Structures are given as C-alpha cells and as structure tokens.
N, C-alpha and C positions, 0 to 999 in steps of 0.2 A: 398735366395729367387730366384725364377725363373721369369725372367723379359722378356717381349716382348715389344720392341720399334717399334711402327708403324710409318713408315716414308712416307713422301710425295715423296721424292727422296733420293737416297743414292749413294755412290761411284759406278761407276766411275764419276758420276756427282759431281761437285765441288761447294761449297757455304757455307754460314754460318751455316745453319741447318745441313748439312752433317758433318761439323766439330764438331758441338755440339754432335751429335749422336756418332761419332767415339770416342770422348774424354770420354763421359759418359760410353760407353760400356767398354772402357779400365779400367776406375776407378772401375766400378762394378765388373769386373773380378778380379781386384787386391784384392777386398774384398770378393772373393770366391763366388760371386753370378753368376748364370747362365744367359746368355743373348742371345736372338735371335732378329734379325731385320726382320720385315715384311714390304715390300714395295708394295704399290698399284701403278702400273706404266702403262704407255701407250707405253713404249719402248719394243717392241716384240723381238728386237735383243739381249737383255740381257738374261743371263741364269736364269732359274726358281729357281735355288739354286746354291750357291757357298759360300766358306769360304773367308771372307775378314778380314785380320789381325786376323785370328783364330776365328772369330765370324760368326755363321751361318746366311746367308742372304737369305731370301725367297722372291720371287717376284710373285705377282699375277697380271696378265694383266687385265686392265679394259678399257672400252671405254673412249674417251676423254670427260668426263662429267663434270658438269651436266648443260645442257643448256648454254654451252659456245658459242654455235651457235644458231641462231634464225631459225624460220620457219621449213622447212622439214628436214634440217640438224640436228637441235636440237632434233626433234622427233625421227629421226633415231638413234641418240646417246642414248637416253633414252630407245628405243626399244632394242638396243644391250645390254645395261646394264641389263635390265629386263630378257633377255634370258640367261644371264650369272650368274644371282644371285644364283640359286641353286648350281652351281659349286663353286662359290666364297665362299658361306656360308659353304659348306662341307669342302673346303680346309682350311678355317679359323678355323673351329671347330677341324679338325684333328690336325692342328699345335698347338692349345691351349692344346688339350688333350695329345698329344704325348710328349710335352715338359713340361707338368704339370705347366702351366703358372699361377702365382699367382698375377702378376701385369702387366697391359697393359697400357703403356704410349704412347699416341698419340702425337707425336712431330710435331707441325704445324697443323693449322686447314684448311685442304684442302680436296682433294679426300679421303685421308687416314682417316680423321676424319669422313667424311660422311659415308664411308663404315663401319667403326667400330661402329658408332652410329646406323646404320641400322641393323647390325648383332647382336647388343646387345639386340634387341627385340626377337631374335630367340635362342640366346645362352647366358647363364648367365655370362656376361662379365662386370666387373666393370672397367671402364677406367679412367685414369688420363689424362686430356687434357692440353698440354703445348702450350701456345701462343708464337710463335717464329716469324712468318712472317707477311705479310701485312693483311691477313684475312679481318677484318672489315674495314681496312683503304682504301680498294679499292672500298667500297660502293659508294662514291661520283663519281667514274668513270663509274658506271653502270647506266642504265636508265630503267624506266618503270617496267615491270613485272619481268625482270631479277633481278633487284635490290631488289624488294620486296621478291622474292623467296630466294635469297641469305641471306637476313636478317632473314627471318623466319627460314631457316635451321640452321643458325648460332645460333640463340637463343635456338633452340631445342637441338643442340649438346652441348651447354654450360649447359643447364638444366640437361641433363642426365649424365653428367660427375660426377664422385665421388669426384673429386678434380680438381681444375683449378690452374695451375702454369703459371707464366709469366716471361719473361726475363727482363721486365722493368715495372715500375709503370705506365708510360705513356700508354703502350700497354694495361695493365690491366684496366686502367681507360676507355679507348675506348670501351673495351668489356663490362664493367659494366654499361656503358651508355645505352646498349641495354637490359641488364637484371640485375638490381641492386640487386635482391634477391639472386644472386649467391655469394655475398660478403663473407659470412661466410666460404665458402669452397675454398677460394683463398689463394695463397702464391706466393711471389716474390722470384725467384731464378735467379740471374744474371748469364750470361754465363762467361766463364773464358778464360784464355790464358796460354800457356806453355811458360813462360818467358825465360827459359833456352834454348829453341830452337834458340833464336835470338842472342846468345852471340858470336858465332864464325863466323867471316866474311870470305867469300870466294872471289874469283875474281869476279868483277861485271859482270853480264850478259849484262847490258846496260851501256855504258860509261857515267859517271856523267859529268856535273851536270844535274839532271832532277827532275821534280816534279811527284809524283806518284798518280794515281787513280786506284783503284782495286775493282772489284765487278762483279756481274752478269749483263749482258747487257739486263736489263728489262726496256723498255720504257713504261711510262715516269718516273717511280718511282725513279730510281737511279740517274737521273739528269745529266747524262754525257753530254747531249746537253748543259746544263748550263755551265759546266766546259769548254767545247770547246769554247763557246762564250767568257768566261772570259779569256781563254788562248789567244784568238785572240786579245783582248784588251791589254794584257800584252806584247805580241810580238810587237804590233803597237807602244807601248811606248818605244821600244828599248831594252828590256831585252833580254839577250842572254841565253836562257834556253830551254830545251826540255821537252816534256810532255809524260809520259808513261801511257797508259790506258790499264790495264791488265784485262782479263776476256773474257768469251764467252757468247753467247746468241742470241736470235732472232733479237735483235736490233743492232748487231755489224755492219752490212752492212749500216744501216741507219746512224750510227755515222761516219763511214768512209766517206760516201758521204757528210755529213755535214762538215767534216774537209776539204774536197776538195772544197766545196762551199765557205768556209771561207778563202781558200787559205793558210792554215797552215799545209797541209799534210806533208810537208818536216820537220816540227818541232814536229809532233805527231807520236809516235810509238804505234800502236795497237798490244799489245803483244799476245793477244789471250788466249787460254787455259793455265792456270797457275798452274802447279803442286806445291805441298806444298814447296818443296825445292827452287823452282824458286821464289815463292811468298816471302819467307823469304829473299832471296837474293835481290829482288827488294826493299823491305822495308829497308834493311840494308844500301843500297847505295844511296837512294833518298835524296834530300834536305829536303823535308817534304812531308806529306801525305794530300790529299784533298778528302773529301767525300761530294759530292754535292747533296745528296738525297733530293727529294721533300718530301718523307715520309720515315721513317726509324724506325722500332720497337726497334732496339738495336744498331747494327753496330759493330759486333765483329772485323771487320778490324781496327777500331780505337784502340782497345786494342792491336792488333798485331803491329800497327805502334808505339805505346807507348813502347811495349816490345823491339822494335828495337831502342829505344832512339830517336824517331823522333817526332817533333811537328806535331800537327793535326789541319787542318782547316776543319770544318764540319758545316752543317746547324743546326740551332737551331730548331730542329723538333723531334717529337717522343721521343724515349729513349736516344737520343744522349746527351742532357744536363746532364743526370744521369751518363755519362761516362766522357765527356769532360768538364772541368771547364774552362770557358772563362778567358783568361789571366793568367791561372796557368799552365795548361798542353796543351793548345791549344787555337785556336781562333774560335768563333762561328759567323756565318754570317746569315743574314736574309734569310729564305728559298725562293727559286725561284728568288732571286735578284742578277742578274749578277754583278751589280756595287758593291754590298756589298761583294760578293765573290772576285771580282777583287781587291778591297781595302785590303782584308785580305791577299791575295797572295802577293801583293806589300809590305805589312808590313813585312812579313817574308823574302822576298827576300832582302829587304833593311837593315834588322837588324839581323845579324848573331848571336849576343849575345842573343837576344830574342829567336830565334828558338832553340838555344842550351839549354837555361834555360827551355823552355817549354818541350823539349825532355827529359831532366834529370828528371823533375818533373813527367812526364808521366811514365818513366821507374820505378821510385819509387812506383808510384800508383799501377802498375800491379803486384808488388811483395807482395801486401797486401792480406789478406784473402778474401777480397770482390770479387775479380775476380780470384779465385782459383778453379781449376777443382775438386780437392779432396773435398773441402768444398761444392761445388755445388752438387757433387754426394751424399754426406751425406744428404743434404737437400732434394734431390729427394727421397732417400730411406725413409726418414721420411714421405714425402708426400705419398709414396706408402703404408706405414703402416697405416697412418691416414685415407686413402681413404676409408677403410672398415667401418669407423664410420659414413660416410655420407649417406650410403644406408641402 
C-alpha cells in the first residue's frame, strides 16, 4: 500500500505527534509499504523536500491560518491563503499522483486537516483522520466568532473523513460530542512505546536526584506553571531535590520568569530542546516523572517514563487515566490543583518502596501488546483498508 501521512509538524520539531509519525512510518516500511510524509508548515527555513530516516518528507508552506489573529491581521492571513490555494492544490495533486497514494492519513486535526479537507473537494482524496492533539479541547479557550468558526470547521472535517481514529477513548468522546453521527466510522488506536530503548543506562546528563517534567512548552495546556508552584511548596517544606523541566516552545521564557518570581531558579533546570537520546537518559536517571497537564489527549511521555521503570504522577484528565492506573503504576492528582499535585510528589519522595513498585508495574505494562508500535501499525493498516467502505 502507498501511504501519505499528512502532518501538522514533523522533525526537526520534537513532540508526541512527531514521535507517532516516525514510529508508524518505520513499522509500515518494515511491512513493505511505501510511505511519504506531507507537512503543511509555516516554517519557511525548512527544505521543501528531504529524506528523514529514509522516508521522503515534503513541506508545503502555508500562512499562519486560520483566523488565529483577529481584525485586519486575520483578514490578511486568509487573503494570503486564498492566493496560494491554486499552487497548494497543484502540489498536493502532484504528490498524490506521482506516488500513487492509496491511503491519506491526517495525523492531528490542525492546519494539515483543514488543507486536506479543502483539497478533497477538488481532488478525489479519501482521508483517514487521526485525533492526536488538543483540537476540540481548546474550544473553551476561544471566544466569540473564532470559537464558532473552529467548531464548524472541526465538524465538517470529521464528517468528510472516511474513517476517524483516536489515540484515546476520552479524546474520541470529546469529538463525538460535536458530531455523534460519526460514531460508526471510529476506531481507537493507542500510541506505543519502544521499551527496549530504555534498557541500557548511560552516564546521567543531570546529576541525580531530580524529578522530571518533559513536554512542549505550550501554555496553558501543559501546566508547567502548576508544577513550578508545587515545586515551590516542596522546597519550602525542606525537601532536598532538584527539578528538571525539559522541552522547548513559546512559553519557555514565561516559565523561566515564573521560577525566578517564585525564587526557585537555583533548584530548577530548564533543559530546553531534548533530542531522543537525551530524553531517554533523563527518564532513566530521574526519581520519578510528573505530567501536570490541564488537558491531555494521551500523554505518550507517561509510557516513556514507565518504559524507563519510573513511577508517574499525572493529572486525572483526558486520556491519561487510560494509561496511568492510580496506585498501581502511578499516582493521579486533581487537575489544576497545586495542593493535590504537591501531596502526590511528597508521597513518592517519602516512600521509596512505593515509587519502585509503581515503576516496576509500569515497566511491565508497556511490554504488553496494548502499547506496541507493531500492533498499532497493524490497526492503522486495517483502518486504511476499511476506509474505502465508508465513502
């Protein structure tokens, strides 16, 4: 099968969706399927074509759309998009034809999904939509006409998809609340983790002991501000521990300033951009992992912490409870509640036996078929084949 994965972003950008696409591409190629990756991007400095791990990656530049800005700025963005539409459509059609694409999988419902949906009216393209990111979960953060526009577009993109897959039941439920009629063409496909990558420990990049947070610096969704406030309470209570916050994004400076305001800068290490090998090392040598997200569709980093044999503290939100079982392989805290997060951190700092038991249980969990990339790839291929039945 010839497969095109349409991405919202891809390497060199780092994140959960990029990891999913990389792993799926690798598994598809193992099964002798042809894969190309198409990225609709605003980053003009990246090449229009390159091979990444042997996979062709094509990038089409689009304006920073759609109505992310208000007033004249928003009108200007839409105008630029309209002027580029003929070129984008021709480029899309050429890629599909030259690579004899049989299945189009839109990973994440963002600009990539909007463009694919729009092009499907001009080019006979059946697309499979995979819900991976925040998508509809950001609606409460939008106001007025922008919120109504996003909701309307989201419903139409879902309706036109041949098949809808989701990394978690919680995320799918959020989507189906907007369009229940899409239920018959939906499928849950959890993301996976390569447990073997975490087996061999190297020299620690950061001297232990430390607690680890890792993720994109997207405010307010990832909740690193909540973690910093909880860390402040922990340090005030006399615990001798450091905190490593790894990742990059537009909110990094904001979090650094918050750490200074809380007067904990000397105990917090902002690691910045974290390549794969460095992330694995940070997981391997931490005391335990904390994921303080306000909203979280899945949380692949929780699986990575488990693969490293570490206990997880995470918010009881979104798809996280489908991964982390409270008291078995991690501790769940009340979302947005600093006191609840602080209590969970204290529990693991005070009880070495508990955090080791949770870590062992998590390590066993990720070795099962539930979170296996090979099994996930098989489920995606089934979805690609079945998609033809929905149209």
